[in-house]
C-alpha positions as CSV (number, residue, x, y, z in Angstrom):
1,M,126.5,-42.7,-37.6
2,Y,128.5,-41.3,-40.3
3,Y,129.7,-38.0,-41.8
4,T,129.8,-37.2,-45.5
5,K,131.8,-34.3,-47.4
6,V,133.0,-33.6,-50.9
7,N,136.4,-33.2,-51.2
8,Q,135.7,-30.4,-53.8
9,D,139.5,-30.6,-55.5
10,N,138.6,-33.9,-57.1
11,C,135.1,-33.7,-58.1
12,I,134.6,-33.6,-62.0
13,A,131.0,-32.4,-61.7
14,C,129.3,-35.6,-63.4
15,G,126.4,-35.1,-61.2
16,L,126.3,-38.8,-60.3
17,C,125.8,-38.0,-56.6
18,Q,123.3,-35.7,-56.7
19,I,121.2,-38.0,-59.2
20,I,121.5,-40.9,-56.8
21,S,120.9,-38.7,-53.7
22,P,119.5,-35.3,-54.3
23,D,118.6,-34.9,-50.6
24,L,122.1,-34.9,-49.9
25,F,124.2,-33.4,-52.5
26,D,123.6,-30.3,-54.3
27,Y,126.5,-28.2,-56.5
28,T,127.9,-25.0,-56.4
29,S,127.3,-22.2,-59.5
30,E,130.8,-23.6,-60.8
31,G,129.0,-27.4,-61.0
32,I,131.5,-28.7,-57.8
33,A,129.3,-31.2,-55.4
34,F,129.0,-30.2,-51.9
35,S,127.0,-32.2,-48.6
36,K,123.8,-30.0,-48.3
37,M,123.7,-30.9,-44.8
38,D,126.0,-28.4,-43.4
39,L,127.5,-26.8,-46.5
40,N,130.1,-29.7,-46.9
41,A,131.5,-29.0,-43.7
42,G,131.1,-32.4,-42.4
43,N,129.8,-32.2,-39.0
44,V,125.8,-33.1,-39.1
45,P,125.6,-36.7,-39.2
46,I,123.8,-38.4,-42.4
47,P,120.2,-39.4,-41.5
48,D,119.3,-43.2,-41.1
49,G,116.7,-43.0,-43.9
50,R,119.1,-41.5,-46.1
51,F,122.4,-43.7,-45.5
52,E,121.9,-46.2,-48.3
53,A,121.4,-43.5,-51.3
54,F,124.6,-41.8,-49.7
55,L,126.4,-45.2,-49.9
56,D,125.2,-45.8,-53.3
57,A,126.6,-42.2,-54.3
58,Y,129.9,-43.0,-52.0
59,R,130.7,-46.4,-53.8
60,K,129.8,-44.9,-57.5
61,C,131.8,-41.4,-57.4
62,P,134.2,-42.0,-60.1
63,T,137.0,-40.0,-58.4
64,G,136.5,-40.9,-54.9
65,A,135.7,-37.3,-54.1
66,I,132.8,-38.2,-51.5
67,L,134.4,-38.8,-48.3
68,R,132.8,-40.7,-44.9
69,S,133.8,-40.6,-41.4
70,D,132.6,-42.1,-38.1
71,R,133.2,-38.6,-36.5
72,P,132.6,-35.0,-37.5
73,F,135.4,-33.8,-39.9
74,P,137.7,-31.1,-39.0
75,P,137.0,-27.6,-39.8
76,A,138.4,-26.9,-43.2
77,E,138.4,-23.5,-45.5
78,Q,135.0,-23.3,-47.6
79,R,134.3,-22.9,-51.2
80,F,131.1,-20.5,-50.9
């Protein structure tokens, strides 16, 4: 089981993650990516049926902004 969120400070709004995995990633009004499942909190596990698309986006992110963890991420300040 894995969790994801986007390090929004590293995101360059290239659009790749949303193209590869539109069920998991979207963009703020400023064009910065976030995880749709939990509004980028990183506390909802990636569904099994979406893991391959997640992994593809994770590997192809040009700045490494997509994060992955085997446990929920600690609470952090949101940009919404």
